[in-house]
Structures are given as structure tokens and as C-alpha cells.
VEXVEXKE-181667 format. One record per residue (C-alpha): x, y, z; residue number from 1. Coordinates in pm, whole numbers, plus 32768, in hexadecimal, padded with zeros to 4 digits. Layout:
! VEXVEXKE-181667
px->X, py->Y, pz->Z, marro->NUM
...
//
This chain:
! VEXVEXKE-181667
px->817F, py->7947, pz->6F77, marro->1
px->8227, py->7AC1, pz->6FD1, marro->2
px->80B7, py->7B35, pz->6FAB, marro->3
px->8028, py->7A2D, pz->7095, marro->4
px->8108, py->7A68, pz->71A0, marro->5
px->80FB, py->7BD1, pz->7197, marro->6
px->7F7B, py->7BB4, pz->71A0, marro->7
px->7FAC, py->7ADA, pz->72FF, marro->8
px->80AC, py->7BC6, pz->738A, marro->9
px->7FD3, py->7CEA, pz->733F, marro->10
px->7E9A, py->7C5B, pz->73E1, marro->11
px->7F87, py->7BC8, pz->74EE, marro->12
px->7FED, py->7D3A, pz->7552, marro->13
px->7E8C, py->7DAF, pz->7548, marro->14
px->7E24, py->7CA1, pz->7629, marro->15
px->7F5C, py->7CD5, pz->7724, marro->16
px->7F13, py->7E53, pz->771C, marro->17
px->7D9F, py->7E01, pz->7773, marro->18
px->7E35, py->7D24, pz->7896, marro->19
px->7F26, py->7E2F, pz->78E9, marro->20
px->7E18, py->7F38, pz->78E0, marro->21
px->7D4F, py->7E7A, pz->79FA, marro->22
px->7E82, py->7E54, pz->7AC6, marro->23
px->7EB2, py->7FBC, pz->7AC2, marro->24
px->7D78, py->7FE4, pz->7B4B, marro->25
px->7DA1, py->7EC5, pz->7C49, marro->26
px->7EE0, py->7F9F, pz->7CC6, marro->27
px->7E2F, py->80C3, pz->7CC6, marro->28
px->7D13, py->8031, pz->7D8F, marro->29
px->7E29, py->7F8A, pz->7E7E, marro->30
px->7EBE, py->80E2, pz->7EB1, marro->31
px->7D83, py->8199, pz->7EDF, marro->32
px->7D0F, py->8091, pz->8006, marro->33
px->7E49, py->8095, pz->809A, marro->34
px->7E5A, py->8225, pz->80BC, marro->35
px->7CD5, py->8210, pz->8118, marro->36
px->7D36, py->8112, pz->8245, marro->37
px->7E6F, py->81EE, pz->82AA, marro->38
px->7D8E, py->8328, pz->82A7, marro->39
px->7D29, py->82E1, pz->83DA, marro->40
px->7E43, py->8292, pz->848F, marro->41
px->7F19, py->83CA, pz->841E, marro->42
px->7FA4, py->8422, pz->8575, marro->43
px->8037, py->82D1, pz->85B0, marro->44
px->80C8, py->82B2, pz->8460, marro->45
px->81EE, py->8365, pz->83EE, marro->46
px->81DA, py->8405, pz->8276, marro->47
px->8280, py->82DB, pz->81DE, marro->48
px->8147, py->8224, pz->81EF, marro->49
px->809B, py->8308, pz->8130, marro->50
px->817B, py->834F, pz->801B, marro->51
px->8183, py->81FB, pz->7F8B, marro->52
px->8010, py->819E, pz->7F61, marro->53
px->7FFE, py->8308, pz->7ED2, marro->54
px->8115, py->82B3, pz->7DCF, marro->55
px->8044, py->8160, pz->7DA9, marro->56
px->7F08, py->8271, pz->7D30, marro->57
px->7FF4, py->8330, pz->7C40, marro->58
px->808E, py->8207, pz->7BA7, marro->59
px->7F30, py->8152, pz->7B81, marro->60
px->7ED7, py->82C9, pz->7ADA, marro->61
px->7FF4, py->82CF, pz->79DA, marro->62
px->7FDA, py->8136, pz->799A, marro->63
px->7E8A, py->8181, pz->7929, marro->64
px->7ED5, py->8290, pz->7845, marro->65
px->800C, py->81CB, pz->77BF, marro->66
px->7F22, py->808B, pz->779D, marro->67
px->7E3D, py->815C, pz->767E, marro->68
px->7F83, py->81AD, pz->75B5, marro->69
px->7FEC, py->8041, pz->75B1, marro->70
px->7E8C, py->7FE8, pz->7520, marro->71
px->7E87, py->80FC, pz->7422, marro->72
px->7FF8, py->8096, pz->73D3, marro->73
px->7FA5, py->7F02, pz->73B8, marro->74
px->7E3F, py->7F26, pz->730E, marro->75
px->7EB6, py->801C, pz->7207, marro->76
px->8029, py->7F7C, pz->71D7, marro->77
px->80B1, py->80E5, pz->7201, marro->78
px->8227, py->80A0, pz->723D, marro->79
px->8290, py->8201, pz->72FA, marro->80
px->8153, py->81D5, pz->73B0, marro->81
px->81B9, py->8082, pz->742C, marro->82
px->8334, py->80FC, pz->746E, marro->83
px->82AC, py->8234, pz->755D, marro->84
px->81E7, py->8105, pz->7611, marro->85
px->8309, py->805C, pz->7627, marro->86
px->83C9, py->816E, pz->76AB, marro->87
px->82B3, py->81C8, pz->779D, marro->88
px->82AB, py->8064, pz->781C, marro->89
px->8403, py->8049, pz->7868, marro->90
px->8409, py->817F, pz->797C, marro->91
px->82D4, py->8113, pz->7A01, marro->92
px->8391, py->7FE6, pz->7A16, marro->93
px->848C, py->8082, pz->7AC4, marro->94
px->83A1, py->8142, pz->7B9E, marro->95
px->82CC, py->7FF7, pz->7C00, marro->96
px->842D, py->7F3D, pz->7C68, marro->97
px->8475, py->8057, pz->7D3F, marro->98
px->8330, py->804C, pz->7DC3, marro->99
px->8328, py->7ED9, pz->7E1F, marro->100
px->849A, py->7F13, pz->7EB4, marro->101
px->8411, py->8010, pz->7FA8, marro->102
px->82DF, py->7F7F, pz->7FEC, marro->103
px->8383, py->7E33, pz->8079, marro->104
px->849A, py->7F2D, pz->8125, marro->105
px->8382, py->7FE1, pz->81D5, marro->106
px->82C7, py->7EB0, pz->8238, marro->107
px->8412, py->7E01, pz->82FC, marro->108
px->8425, py->7F5A, pz->83AD, marro->109
px->82AF, py->7F82, pz->83EC, marro->110
px->827D, py->7F1E, pz->8568, marro->111
px->83CD, py->7FCD, pz->85B9, marro->112
px->832C, py->8120, pz->8514, marro->113
px->81EF, py->80E8, pz->85A1, marro->114
px->8282, py->80AB, pz->86FD, marro->115
px->832F, py->81F7, pz->86E5, marro->116
px->81F0, py->82B7, pz->8678, marro->117
px->812F, py->8240, pz->87A4, marro->118
px->8218, py->8282, pz->8891, marro->119
px->8227, py->83EC, pz->8815, marro->120
px->80B4, py->8407, pz->8849, marro->121
px->8095, py->8349, pz->8992, marro->122
px->80BE, py->849E, pz->8A65, marro->123
px->7FB2, py->8543, pz->8991, marro->124
px->7EB1, py->8492, pz->89F7, marro->125
px->7D97, py->8539, pz->8AA9, marro->126
px->7E3B, py->868F, pz->8A77, marro->127
px->7E1C, py->8656, pz->890E, marro->128
px->7C93, py->85D5, pz->88A8, marro->129
px->7CFB, py->856B, pz->875A, marro->130
px->7E05, py->84A3, pz->87C2, marro->131
px->7D4A, py->8410, pz->88F5, marro->132
px->7C32, py->83A2, pz->8804, marro->133
px->7D22, py->8305, pz->870E, marro->134
px->7DED, py->8240, pz->8845, marro->135
px->7C89, py->81C1, pz->88C1, marro->136
px->7C1B, py->8157, pz->8768, marro->137
px->7D60, py->8099, pz->8721, marro->138
px->7D52, py->7FFB, pz->8866, marro->139
px->7BF1, py->7F87, pz->885D, marro->140
px->7C11, py->7F0D, pz->86E4, marro->141
px->7D78, py->7E4D, pz->86FD, marro->142
px->7D05, py->7DF0, pz->885C, marro->143
px->7E5B, py->7E66, pz->88B2, marro->144
px->7ECD, py->7F4A, pz->89E4, marro->145
px->800D, py->801F, pz->89FE, marro->146
px->8113, py->800A, pz->88EC, marro->147
px->81C8, py->7ED8, pz->897C, marro->148
px->80E9, py->7E88, pz->8AA6, marro->149
px->7FE2, py->7F17, pz->8B79, marro->150
px->8100, py->7F8C, pz->8C60, marro->151
px->817B, py->80A6, pz->8B83, marro->152
px->8061, py->818A, pz->8BD1, marro->153
px->80A7, py->81A7, pz->8D53, marro->154
px->819F, py->8299, pz->8D48, marro->155
px->80F8, py->8378, pz->8C4B, marro->156
px->7FAD, py->837B, pz->8CCE, marro->157
px->8074, py->838E, pz->8E63, marro->158
px->7FB7, py->824A, pz->8EEB, marro->159
px->80D6, py->8174, pz->8F44, marro->160
px->801E, py->817C, pz->90AD, marro->161
px->7EBF, py->80F7, pz->9018, marro->162
px->7F3C, py->8055, pz->8ED9, marro->163
px->7E4F, py->80F7, pz->8E0D, marro->164
px->7E1C, py->810C, pz->8CAB, marro->165
px->7D14, py->8179, pz->8B8D, marro->166
px->7BD5, py->80AD, pz->8BC9, marro->167
px->7C09, py->8095, pz->8A3B, marro->168
px->7D03, py->7F8C, pz->8ACB, marro->169
px->7C21, py->7E96, pz->8B57, marro->170
px->7AD6, py->7DE6, pz->8AB2, marro->171
px->79C2, py->7E62, pz->8B56, marro->172
px->786D, py->7E59, pz->8B0A, marro->173
px->77DC, py->7F9F, pz->8A58, marro->174
px->7661, py->802B, pz->8B0B, marro->175
px->76BE, py->7F61, pz->8C58, marro->176
px->7683, py->8005, pz->8DA0, marro->177
px->77A1, py->7FA1, pz->8E7D, marro->178
px->78D1, py->8016, pz->8F2C, marro->179
px->79EC, py->7F98, pz->8E24, marro->180
px->7B50, py->7FEC, pz->8E7A, marro->181
px->7C6D, py->7FA8, pz->8D84, marro->182
px->7DD1, py->7F44, pz->8DBD, marro->183
px->7EFD, py->7EBE, pz->8D54, marro->184
px->7E70, py->7D52, pz->8E10, marro->185
px->7D21, py->7D34, pz->8D24, marro->186
px->7DBE, py->7E22, pz->8C0D, marro->187
px->7DFD, py->7D67, pz->8AB8, marro->188
px->7F51, py->7CC7, pz->8AAB, marro->189
px->7FA1, py->7D0F, pz->8968, marro->190
px->806B, py->7E5F, pz->88ED, marro->191
px->7FE1, py->7F55, pz->87F2, marro->192
px->812F, py->7F48, pz->8748, marro->193
px->810C, py->7DD5, pz->86D0, marro->194
px->7F98, py->7DC8, pz->86A7, marro->195
px->7F4E, py->7F19, pz->85F5, marro->196
px->80BD, py->7EE5, pz->854C, marro->197
px->8084, py->7DB5, pz->84AD, marro->198
px->7F3A, py->7E48, pz->8426, marro->199
px->7FDD, py->7F5F, pz->839C, marro->200
px->80F2, py->7E52, pz->8323, marro->201
px->7FF3, py->7D79, pz->825E, marro->202
px->7F77, py->7EB4, pz->8176, marro->203
px->80CE, py->7F23, pz->812E, marro->204
px->8139, py->7DC6, pz->80CB, marro->205
px->7FE2, py->7DC3, pz->7FE1, marro->206
px->8095, py->7EF2, pz->7F27, marro->207
px->81DC, py->7E34, pz->7F03, marro->208
px->80FB, py->7CE8, pz->7E58, marro->209
px->8045, py->7DCC, pz->7D76, marro->210
px->8177, py->7E61, pz->7CF9, marro->211
px->8225, py->7D06, pz->7CC3, marro->212
px->80E0, py->7CA3, pz->7BF1, marro->213
px->80DE, py->7E08, pz->7B35, marro->214
px->827D, py->7DB5, pz->7ADB, marro->215
px->822C, py->7C52, pz->7A51, marro->216
px->8121, py->7D06, pz->7950, marro->217
px->8207, py->7E05, pz->790E, marro->218
px->832A, py->7D10, pz->7881, marro->219
px->8249, py->7C68, pz->77C3, marro->220
px->81B1, py->7D7A, pz->7731, marro->221
px->82C9, py->7E2B, pz->76DB, marro->222
px->835A, py->7CEC, pz->7633, marro->223
px->8233, py->7CE2, pz->752E, marro->224
px->8226, py->7E38, pz->74F5, marro->225
px->83A8, py->7E21, pz->7495, marro->226
px->8357, py->7D11, pz->73B6, marro->227
px->8241, py->7D94, pz->7325, marro->228
px->8306, py->7EC0, pz->72DE, marro->229
px->8438, py->7E0F, pz->7257, marro->230
px->8327, py->7D5A, pz->7161, marro->231
px->8274, py->7EA2, pz->7101, marro->232
px->83C5, py->7F78, pz->70A6, marro->233
px->842C, py->7E26, pz->6FE0, marro->234
px->82B2, py->7DFC, pz->6F2F, marro->235
px->829E, py->7F93, pz->6EF8, marro->236
px->8422, py->7FB9, pz->6EB4, marro->237
px->8468, py->80BF, pz->6F9D, marro->238
px->85DA, py->8147, pz->6F8F, marro->239
//
């Protein structure tokens, strides 16, 4: 009976490790995709938005290595490898739980952080070509204008009299030959801190979700590993 239980736990742990390996790859992919998505908006995001996906990438790589140790320990029924796997998993559990908490804290303050960064770069529109192009891309892609609304541009562009705003604030047809005026009357009504901020928030949330899934998988793997280690120790009479 004990041998049957042992075999069941052994192959269950091997299966769980396989799923854990897949989860690690998913976390690595999520971290990489978020990092890649954020890289295009570096001027509009604080460093906190880049440290979290970088942590996920590192975590995914470490999980990949730990999972192989778990495979070896479970398949070879090696008590010390299993216990080393359990210790590594407990450490990763703590790290991943920290990432989950950080992800949801960051998600809650995303719009405020983005809003501050956008305000800080408005005066660079025009003098700084990179920031100018980035503002135009954001306003075009997210159909937004300014930080809270289009009137935010007026003091920064000195257009209080004409109410002029960047052309990227208005819906226009590329290639059309005509006189085009873009001002607060026809500009997009949504502010970029809301539209762009919600996009950033959704990516931060995906890291938190991936972290929760991983924590659940870790709990199952650690429980199975401890059970297998205990049975291995009893059968082989380790002191």
C-alpha cells in the first residue's frame, strides 16, 4: 500500500513540476512582453514600472532551473534533492508573493504615477524630438489629448489665445490636402492619464495574475515534495 502511495506521489510531483515549469515559462513570457510594451514609453513611466517585469523575467528563469531540480529529485527519489527543491520553492514562494503584492500596489497607483510623468514631460514637447514623437504616438494611439484634458496644453504651448493643441490631439486623415486646425474645441475629450494609464494598469495587473497562479502551483508542488521526501526518508531509513 505504501509503495503504491509512494509511486502515486512520485509521478504526481513529476506532473506538478511539469506544470510548474510551464507556469515559469508563462511568467517569463508575461514579464518579457510587459517589459517590451513599456520600453516604447520609457519617458512616460517611472522606473517602478520596469523593475517589476524585470523581476518576473528573472523569476521565470530561476523557476525553470528549480523545476529541473524537482524533476530529478522526484524521478530519482533522491531525498536531499527533494529537500533542496522544497527549500528553493519556499524562497521562490516568498519572492513571488512579494511580486504579487508589488504588482497590485503598483496597479492601484498607476494612473497617478503616469499622470505625474506626463505632466513632467509637457514642457519638452517641441524642444525634445523624442518626447514630442512619443506624445504624438500616445495621443494618436489612445485617442487622448493632454493629461486630464486638451486644455492642459495651452500654458505649455503658449496658445491661450488661439486654443491650439498638437495635431495629434485631433482626428485627421493622413495624406489629405486641406487646411486643418486643431484646437480644444475639436480635440479628443479624454485625457491621456486616463486612457494611457488604464493600458499601463492592465499590464501591471497581468503580472499580478501570473504571480497568483504561480503561488498556487508552488503551494501544491511544495506539499507534494514534502510528502514524497517524508516517505523517501522512511523507506530508506535516513536519520
